[in-house]
C-alpha positions as a printed NumPy array, in Angstrom:
array([[ 62.719, -19.087,  20.477],
       [ 59.942, -19.167,  17.856],
       [ 56.714, -20.877,  18.807],
       [ 56.193, -24.382,  17.52 ],
       [ 53.233, -26.097,  15.901],
       [ 51.973, -29.641,  15.484],
       [ 49.321, -30.611,  12.925],
       [ 47.54 , -33.963,  12.816],
       [ 45.607, -34.614,   9.617],
       [ 42.741, -37.071,   9.295],
       [ 40.711, -38.087,   6.264],
       [ 41.306, -37.775,   2.564],
       [ 44.108, -36.334,   0.415],
       [ 42.204, -33.054,   0.13 ],
       [ 42.668, -32.585,   3.869],
       [ 46.387, -33.291,   3.458],
       [ 46.587, -30.382,   1.029],
       [ 44.694, -28.11 ,   3.457],
       [ 47.144, -28.978,   6.225],
       [ 50.124, -28.209,   4.006],
       [ 48.568, -24.829,   3.232],
       [ 48.285, -24.188,   6.983],
       [ 51.911, -25.219,   7.413],
       [ 52.889, -22.67 ,   4.781],
       [ 50.937, -19.967,   6.607],
       [ 52.392, -20.831,  10.004],
       [ 55.935, -21.028,   8.645],
       [ 55.532, -17.63 ,   7.023],
       [ 54.403, -16.354,  10.425],
       [ 57.608, -17.526,  12.097],
       [ 56.451, -20.857,  13.52 ],
       [ 58.601, -23.985,  13.533],
       [ 57.467, -27.598,  13.359],
       [ 57.558, -29.422,  16.693],
       [ 59.068, -32.882,  17.   ],
       [ 55.956, -34.118,  18.804],
       [ 52.695, -32.624,  20.121],
       [ 54.102, -32.388,  23.623],
       [ 56.604, -29.755,  22.457],
       [ 54.127, -27.647,  20.479],
       [ 52.712, -24.293,  21.488],
       [ 49.951, -24.696,  18.924],
       [ 48.314, -28.084,  18.288],
       [ 45.999, -28.321,  15.284],
       [ 43.691, -31.227,  14.42 ],
       [ 42.477, -31.209,  10.819],
       [ 39.406, -33.413,  11.112],
       [ 37.299, -35.599,   8.833],
       [ 33.502, -35.9  ,   9.034],
       [ 32.622, -38.043,   6.026],
       [ 31.079, -40.96 ,   7.96 ],
       [ 30.466, -41.959,  11.573],
       [ 33.785, -43.776,  11.91 ],
       [ 35.66 , -40.695,  10.676],
       [ 33.895, -38.431,  13.165],
       [ 34.648, -40.838,  16.014],
       [ 38.313, -40.95 ,  15.001],
       [ 38.416, -37.147,  14.894],
       [ 37.017, -36.799,  18.406],
       [ 39.285, -39.539,  19.762],
       [ 42.287, -37.773,  18.215],
       [ 41.3  , -34.42 ,  19.717],
       [ 41.085, -35.971,  23.183],
       [ 44.342, -37.895,  22.707],
       [ 46.24 , -34.768,  21.677],
       [ 44.744, -32.814,  24.553],
       [ 46.302, -35.382,  26.86 ],
       [ 49.68 , -35.116,  25.14 ],
       [ 50.064, -31.364,  24.814],
       [ 51.956, -29.241,  27.273],
       [ 50.474, -26.728,  29.702],
       [ 49.824, -23.359,  28.106],
       [ 49.599, -24.693,  24.557],
       [ 46.568, -24.048,  22.4  ],
       [ 44.42 , -26.738,  20.787],
       [ 42.694, -25.725,  17.543],
       [ 40.275, -27.979,  15.673],
       [ 39.678, -27.347,  11.986],
       [ 38.637, -29.324,   8.905],
       [ 35.375, -30.981,   7.949],
       [ 34.086, -31.757,  11.443],
       [ 34.716, -28.159,  12.5  ],
       [ 32.888, -26.896,   9.442],
       [ 29.989, -29.334,   9.713],
       [ 29.417, -29.393,  13.487],
       [ 31.448, -26.513,  14.83 ],
       [ 28.95 , -25.137,  17.352],
       [ 28.167, -28.603,  18.766],
       [ 31.842, -29.512,  18.935],
       [ 32.698, -26.267,  20.705],
       [ 29.964, -26.836,  23.261],
       [ 30.746, -30.499,  23.856],
       [ 34.54 , -30.449,  24.195],
       [ 35.852, -27.904,  26.659],
       [ 39.352, -29.192,  26.   ],
       [ 39.419, -27.263,  22.713],
       [ 40.64 , -23.667,  22.651],
       [ 39.162, -22.889,  19.245],
       [ 37.011, -24.583,  16.648],
       [ 37.756, -23.071,  13.236],
       [ 36.118, -24.052,   9.979],
       [ 37.672, -23.143,   6.674],
       [ 38.797, -19.714,   7.689],
       [ 35.676, -18.963,   9.775],
       [ 36.349, -19.485,  13.506],
       [ 33.536, -20.4  ,  15.883],
       [ 33.474, -18.238,  19.014],
       [ 33.341, -20.5  ,  22.028],
       [ 33.711, -20.663,  25.793],
       [ 36.253, -23.22 ,  26.981],
       [ 37.354, -24.298,  30.435],
       [ 40.323, -21.94 ,  29.969],
       [ 39.017, -18.79 ,  28.311],
       [ 36.831, -17.32 ,  25.596],
       [ 38.69 , -17.186,  22.284],
       [ 37.615, -15.015,  19.37 ],
       [ 39.038, -14.699,  15.892],
       [ 41.298, -11.676,  15.746],
       [ 41.52 , -11.557,  19.536],
       [ 45.213, -10.759,  19.435],
       [ 46.354, -14.27 ,  20.269],
       [ 49.189, -14.621,  17.764],
       [ 49.131, -18.409,  17.422],
       [ 45.361, -18.677,  17.13 ],
       [ 45.211, -15.775,  14.726],
       [ 47.995, -17.138,  12.544],
       [ 46.23 , -20.454,  12.182],
       [ 42.64 , -19.326,  11.81 ],
       [ 42.231, -15.856,  10.368],
       [ 39.846, -15.755,   7.427],
       [ 41.656, -16.852,   4.274],
       [ 41.204, -18.864,   1.107],
       [ 42.919, -22.205,   1.685],
       [ 42.843, -22.99 ,  -2.024],
       [ 45.178, -20.137,  -2.842],
       [ 47.543, -20.183,   0.129],
       [ 51.185, -20.997,  -0.67 ],
       [ 52.61 , -24.211,   0.767],
       [ 56.083, -25.621,   1.419],
       [ 57.938, -27.492,  -1.292],
       [ 57.26 , -31.205,  -1.245],
       [ 59.338, -33.245,   1.173],
       [ 58.52 , -36.359,  -0.85 ],
       [ 58.893, -37.169,  -4.548],
       [ 55.114, -36.803,  -4.972],
       [ 52.442, -34.383,  -3.778],
       [ 48.688, -33.86 ,  -3.879],
       [ 47.38 , -30.684,  -5.524],
       [ 43.786, -29.621,  -5.027],
       [ 42.217, -28.341,  -8.258],
       [ 38.85 , -27.34 ,  -6.803],
       [ 36.858, -27.185,  -3.597],
       [ 33.267, -28.22 ,  -2.949],
       [ 30.811, -30.151,  -5.106],
       [ 27.693, -29.363,  -7.136],
       [ 26.361, -32.925,  -7.072],
       [ 23.771, -34.129,  -4.604],
       [ 24.455, -37.826,  -4.161],
       [ 21.961, -39.403,  -1.801],
       [ 24.558, -40.586,   0.71 ],
       [ 26.963, -37.633,   0.807],
       [ 26.839, -34.579,   3.057],
       [ 30.015, -32.966,   1.729],
       [ 28.259, -30.248,  -0.339],
       [ 26.427, -29.093,   2.798],
       [ 29.656, -28.018,   4.502],
       [ 32.212, -27.733,   1.682],
       [ 29.806, -25.751,  -0.48 ],
       [ 29.418, -25.543,  -4.228],
       [ 32.274, -26.381,  -6.529],
       [ 34.875, -23.652,  -6.795],
       [ 37.614, -24.344,  -9.328],
       [ 41.007, -22.711,  -9.037],
       [ 42.428, -20.671, -11.906],
       [ 44.618, -22.8  , -14.132],
       [ 47.621, -20.511, -13.718],
       [ 47.4  , -20.807,  -9.922],
       [ 47.453, -24.615, -10.077],
       [ 50.441, -24.617, -12.421],
       [ 52.374, -22.246, -10.149],
       [ 51.771, -24.54 ,  -7.199],
       [ 52.865, -27.619,  -9.15 ],
       [ 56.108, -25.969, -10.186],
       [ 56.798, -24.63 ,  -6.691],
       [ 56.336, -28.055,  -5.079],
       [ 59.223, -29.571,  -7.03 ],
       [ 57.752, -33.091,  -6.943],
       [ 58.247, -35.683,  -9.666],
       [ 54.632, -36.884,  -9.395],
       [ 51.591, -34.691,  -8.892],
       [ 48.244, -36.174,  -7.886],
       [ 45.359, -33.866,  -8.787],
       [ 42.414, -34.158,  -6.387],
       [ 38.963, -32.615,  -5.955],
       [ 35.522, -33.778,  -4.862],
       [ 34.525, -33.874,  -8.555],
       [ 37.754, -33.529, -10.496],
       [ 36.278, -34.214, -13.938],
       [ 34.012, -31.158, -13.507],
       [ 36.982, -28.843, -13.005],
       [ 36.334, -25.454, -14.585],
       [ 32.603, -25.884, -15.206],
       [ 31.782, -23.449, -12.413],
       [ 33.993, -20.636, -13.677],
       [ 32.088, -17.877, -15.451],
       [ 32.834, -16.91 , -19.056],
       [ 31.317, -14.2  , -21.241],
       [ 29.909, -14.861, -24.69 ],
       [ 32.678, -12.802, -26.262],
       [ 35.408, -14.94 , -24.738],
       [ 36.87 , -18.04 , -26.336],
       [ 36.04 , -21.353, -24.664],
       [ 39.669, -21.73 , -23.566],
       [ 39.172, -18.686, -21.33 ],
       [ 37.422, -21.206, -19.115],
       [ 39.762, -24.208, -19.183],
       [ 38.3  , -27.545, -18.216],
       [ 39.828, -30.763, -16.97 ],
       [ 41.38 , -31.665, -20.335],
       [ 43.108, -28.281, -20.598],
       [ 44.336, -28.681, -17.023],
       [ 45.798, -32.094, -17.83 ],
       [ 47.454, -30.838, -21.001],
       [ 49.072, -27.918, -19.194],
       [ 50.054, -29.774, -16.005],
       [ 51.669, -32.739, -17.766],
       [ 54.299, -30.371, -19.14 ],
       [ 55.36 , -29.393, -15.597],
       [ 55.965, -32.779, -14.021],
       [ 57.252, -36.301, -14.747],
       [ 54.028, -37.957, -13.633],
       [ 50.475, -36.629, -13.446],
       [ 47.782, -38.703, -11.739],
       [ 44.062, -37.945, -11.259],
       [ 41.856, -39.101,  -8.381],
       [ 38.057, -39.176,  -8.106],
       [ 36.445, -39.169, -11.552],
       [ 32.671, -39.522, -11.953],
       [ 31.898, -42.079, -14.673],
       [ 29.285, -39.83 , -16.308],
       [ 32.043, -37.27 , -16.975],
       [ 34.523, -39.747, -18.424],
       [ 34.358, -38.637, -22.047],
       [ 36.496, -40.043, -24.846],
       [ 38.436, -36.774, -24.863],
       [ 39.178, -37.055, -21.14 ],
       [ 40.248, -40.694, -21.465],
       [ 42.651, -39.77 , -24.259],
       [ 44.051, -36.856, -22.226],
       [ 44.746, -39.121, -19.259],
       [ 46.447, -41.702, -21.451],
       [ 48.574, -38.956, -23.02 ],
       [ 50.235, -38.365, -19.623],
       [ 51.751, -41.859, -19.619],
       [ 49.984, -42.605, -16.317],
       [ 47.185, -44.929, -17.418],
       [ 45.443, -44.883, -14.046],
       [ 41.693, -44.346, -13.724],
       [ 40.052, -43.828, -10.334],
       [ 36.333, -44.067, -11.125],
       [ 33.729, -43.237,  -8.488],
       [ 31.178, -45.967,  -9.269],
       [ 29.626, -46.723,  -5.82 ],
       [ 27.539, -49.7  ,  -7.058],
       [ 26.581, -51.626, -10.198],
       [ 22.798, -51.963,  -9.765],
       [ 20.992, -49.395, -11.92 ],
       [ 17.868, -49.159,  -9.694],
       [ 19.984, -48.72 ,  -6.557],
       [ 22.191, -46.111,  -8.237],
       [ 19.054, -44.127,  -9.082],
       [ 18.19 , -44.162,  -5.376],
       [ 21.696, -42.867,  -4.73 ],
       [ 21.107, -40.084,  -7.284],
       [ 23.92 , -41.505,  -9.327],
       [ 24.367, -42.174, -13.037],
       [ 24.945, -45.502, -14.666],
       [ 24.821, -49.239, -14.091],
       [ 27.134, -52.2  , -14.511],
       [ 26.648, -52.401, -18.278],
       [ 27.421, -48.706, -18.839],
       [ 30.441, -48.913, -16.552],
       [ 31.758, -51.925, -18.462],
       [ 31.402, -50.007, -21.732],
       [ 33.691, -47.274, -20.399],
       [ 36.158, -49.739, -18.865],
       [ 36.294, -51.789, -22.07 ],
       [ 36.888, -48.605, -24.079],
       [ 39.805, -47.672, -21.842],
       [ 41.324, -51.138, -22.124],
       [ 40.964, -51.144, -25.9  ],
       [ 43.014, -47.958, -26.004],
       [ 45.471, -49.129, -23.331],
       [ 45.265, -52.822, -22.339],
       [ 47.653, -52.226, -19.399],
       [ 45.554, -49.445, -17.849],
       [ 45.05 , -49.678, -14.07 ],
       [ 41.57 , -49.069, -12.668],
       [ 40.331, -48.343,  -9.16 ],
       [ 36.877, -47.698,  -7.723],
       [ 34.923, -47.646,  -4.463],
       [ 31.562, -49.163,  -3.579],
       [ 28.937, -48.713,  -0.864],
       [ 27.301, -51.757,   0.677],
       [ 24.012, -51.567,   2.552],
       [ 22.538, -48.416,   1.03 ],
       [ 18.801, -48.212,   1.91 ],
       [ 16.793, -50.49 ,  -0.349],
       [ 19.755, -52.637,  -1.441],
       [ 18.369, -56.081,  -2.239],
       [ 20.042, -59.444,  -2.704],
       [ 19.531, -58.968,  -6.443],
       [ 21.35 , -55.624,  -6.255],
       [ 24.17 , -57.282,  -4.334],
       [ 24.398, -60.096,  -6.88 ],
       [ 24.624, -57.454,  -9.641],
       [ 27.599, -55.921,  -7.855],
       [ 29.345, -59.277,  -7.382],
       [ 28.908, -60.071, -11.086],
       [ 30.279, -56.659, -12.014],
       [ 33.348, -57.07 ,  -9.787],
       [ 34.082, -60.431, -11.406],
       [ 33.63 , -59.078, -14.936],
       [ 35.414, -55.737, -14.469],
       [ 38.525, -57.208, -12.827],
       [ 39.543, -53.862, -11.396],
       [ 43.074, -53.577, -10.096],
       [ 41.936, -51.895,  -6.888],
       [ 38.645, -51.356,  -5.089],
       [ 37.539, -50.078,  -1.713],
       [ 34.315, -51.141,   0.008],
       [ 32.416, -49.178,   2.64 ],
       [ 29.309, -49.858,   4.691],
       [ 26.587, -47.253,   4.293],
       [ 26.763, -44.51 ,   6.915],
       [ 23.588, -42.599,   7.737],
       [ 24.453, -38.903,   7.318],
       [ 22.137, -36.167,   8.543],
       [ 20.978, -33.817,   5.83 ],
       [ 21.201, -36.378,   3.028],
       [ 18.431, -38.012,   1.013],
       [ 19.313, -41.444,   2.389],
       [ 18.183, -40.554,   5.912],
       [ 14.579, -40.283,   4.694],
       [ 14.554, -43.539,   2.736],
       [ 12.865, -46.673,   3.981],
       [ 14.164, -50.225,   3.709],
       [ 17.259, -49.569,   5.809],
       [ 19.663, -52.501,   5.548],
       [ 20.758, -54.007,   8.88 ],
       [ 24.37 , -53.179,   9.669],
       [ 25.221, -56.865,  10.088],
       [ 23.926, -57.652,   6.6  ],
       [ 25.802, -54.702,   5.095],
       [ 29.007, -55.947,   6.73 ],
       [ 28.408, -59.472,   5.444],
       [ 28.   , -58.125,   1.904],
       [ 31.088, -55.939,   2.286],
       [ 33.147, -58.922,   3.395],
       [ 31.986, -60.984,   0.427],
       [ 32.894, -58.223,  -2.03 ],
       [ 36.236, -57.537,  -0.349],
       [ 37.29 , -61.185,  -0.449],
       [ 36.357, -61.428,  -4.126],
       [ 38.288, -58.282,  -4.985],
       [ 41.333, -59.361,  -2.967],
       [ 41.583, -62.522,  -5.056],
       [ 41.25 , -60.495,  -8.28 ],
       [ 43.88 , -57.992,  -7.169],
       [ 46.299, -60.745,  -6.152],
       [ 45.827, -62.508,  -9.5  ],
       [ 46.35 , -59.34 , -11.509],
       [ 49.428, -58.438,  -9.49 ],
       [ 50.857, -61.915,  -9.891],
       [ 50.441, -61.715, -13.668],
       [ 52.904, -58.799, -13.716],
       [ 55.833, -60.854, -12.426],
       [ 58.533, -61.038, -15.078],
       [ 57.514, -57.793, -16.769],
       [ 59.356, -54.48 , -16.753],
       [ 58.   , -51.086, -15.73 ],
       [ 59.153, -47.68 , -14.524],
       [ 58.922, -46.874, -10.823],
       [ 59.284, -43.809,  -8.664],
       [ 60.994, -44.419,  -5.318],
       [ 59.007, -42.744,  -2.535],
       [ 61.429, -43.713,   0.227],
       [ 64.272, -46.247,   0.539],
       [ 62.86 , -49.659,  -0.301],
       [ 59.391, -48.433,  -1.356],
       [ 58.379, -47.446,  -4.873],
       [ 55.353, -47.183,  -7.158],
       [ 54.694, -47.647, -10.855],
       [ 51.862, -45.847, -12.66 ],
       [ 49.569, -48.623, -11.399],
       [ 49.78 , -47.566,  -7.737],
       [ 48.491, -44.304,  -6.323],
       [ 50.264, -43.154,  -3.163],
       [ 48.854, -44.22 ,   0.215],
       [ 45.868, -46.203,  -1.103],
       [ 47.203, -48.971,  -3.357],
       [ 49.886, -51.62 ,  -3.102],
       [ 53.595, -50.869,  -3.392],
       [ 56.654, -52.066,  -5.287],
       [ 59.511, -53.096,  -2.999],
       [ 62.923, -52.2  ,  -4.409],
       [ 66.521, -52.313,  -3.112],
       [ 67.084, -49.74 ,  -0.381],
       [ 70.105, -48.486,  -2.281],
       [ 67.766, -46.628,  -4.643],
       [ 67.347, -43.085,  -3.35 ],
       [ 63.993, -41.384,  -2.849],
       [ 63.073, -39.633,  -6.072],
       [ 64.781, -42.163,  -8.318],
       [ 62.671, -42.752, -11.428],
       [ 63.746, -45.596, -13.633],
       [ 63.135, -49.077, -15.085],
       [ 62.791, -52.181, -12.967],
       [ 61.941, -55.813, -13.502],
       [ 59.122, -57.243, -11.339],
       [ 60.383, -60.471,  -9.795],
       [ 57.792, -61.473,  -7.179],
       [ 54.289, -60.729,  -5.893],
       [ 52.721, -60.996,  -2.471],
       [ 49.043, -60.069,  -2.397],
       [ 48.821, -56.406,  -3.462],
       [ 52.577, -55.796,  -3.291],
       [ 55.327, -56.478,  -5.808],
       [ 59.084, -56.891,  -5.579],
       [ 61.442, -55.511,  -8.207],
       [ 65.087, -55.018,  -9.069],
       [ 66.585, -52.355, -11.343],
       [ 66.546, -53.572, -14.921],
       [ 70.253, -52.806, -15.259],
       [ 71.197, -55.504, -12.735],
       [ 69.434, -58.321, -14.547],
       [ 71.553, -60.775, -16.412],
       [ 69.838, -63.637, -18.178],
       [ 66.705, -63.08 , -16.169],
       [ 68.542, -63.409, -12.831],
       [ 69.215, -60.612, -10.345],
       [ 72.783, -60.166,  -9.123]])
C-alpha cells in the first residue's frame, strides 16, 4: 500500500496555495491522502508566524498532531514559522522529525533520530527536497474556486511586518506560468494573492531593447487571466498602487471587489508605520471607485495599538470608518515582532487599551456591515455555489466575508442569478430568480 500523508495548513491563503503545491508533489511521488492524521505515515504542519497568536497556534497544532499520529510516522514542520525560527523550533520541540523552510530543511537532532535533507528517507525527501514552491504543479481544484499565488515575498518595509525578513524580496511568477495554473485548476473563480499583489511584475528584469509588455504588470495579468475564468478576484492591494488604470482593470472583470491594505487612517501614525496615505487620500480613492461603480464592495484591515497611537489617531480612524462605510473590515491588535521598526519605538500602547480600541472599531464596523447587507434585500445578483446551501456573489471573498445562503438543491459550481430575500448580520439568504413569482418564492 502507498504511504499516506496529512497536511494541516495555518495562516493566510498564500499558505493554502503552498500546501496544495506540496500535495501535488506528494501525489506525484505516489502518496495518498489520509482520512485523518492518525492514519498518515507523513504528517505535515504548514505554519504561520505573522503575529504572536499565529505562532502560538502553530506550536499548539504541532503538539496536538504529535499526539494524534501513529507510531513510526514522521512529523514535518514547514511554512513561515519554520522559515523564521527554524533552528529554535528544532531545538525546542523534540517531537518534530524535521523542520523545513521553503525548500531548505534544517538539520536537527530529535528524540528519535537525526534527519538530514536527502538522507534517503523517502517521505521526508518527497516533502522537503529543495524546490521552488511557486512553480510546482498542484491538483485540480476540488472546489468551484481556488487561490493562485502571483508572487512571493515583499519589497516593502512596513514598520510592523516581519514577512520580508523570512519570505524575502518580491519574486513575481512569469505570466504564462500563472495562466497555465489557472487553466489547470478548472475553477470557476480564481482569487489572485500575493504579499503585494499590485506590485506584480515590478521585480522582473527587462532590457532597454524590449517592449514594456515583455515585463507584464498587474494590469496585464488581470487582462490575461480574466479570459481564462468566470470570476477573477484580487486580494491585498496597497492603496498607493491603486492607479486609475488598475481600478478600471478590476472593474472590467465584473468582480467589483477591492481589498485595500489601509492599516489606519491617521497620517502621522501611518508615517510611523512606514505606510503611505491618510484618511482623506483613502477616501479620494474609495470615492473614485464608487463613482465608477456605485455597487463596488470594499474590504480593508486595520491595526489598533501601534506604538505612539494617540486618542486623536484613534478618533481619526473611527471617523474614517463611519465615512468610508466599507463592506468588510478586519481589526487586529498590534503584535510586537522582532526585527521590525516597531520594536524600537517608544510610546508602546498598553494591550488593554489596544483591545478596547479594537472592540470599539469592530462594533462600529459590524453595524455598518449589517446595514449595508440589509440594504441588498430585494435586489438580484449572480452567485457561485461553493457547496450545497452556501454561495457567494462578487461582494464576498471566500473564507473571510459573509455568505449567501441558497437552497441546497443548487449544486456546487452553479453560477446563476438569485434574488436576495433576507439578511442576518453579515449573511444573506437568496432564492434562484427563476422561482420568483410576483416577488414571492415558491
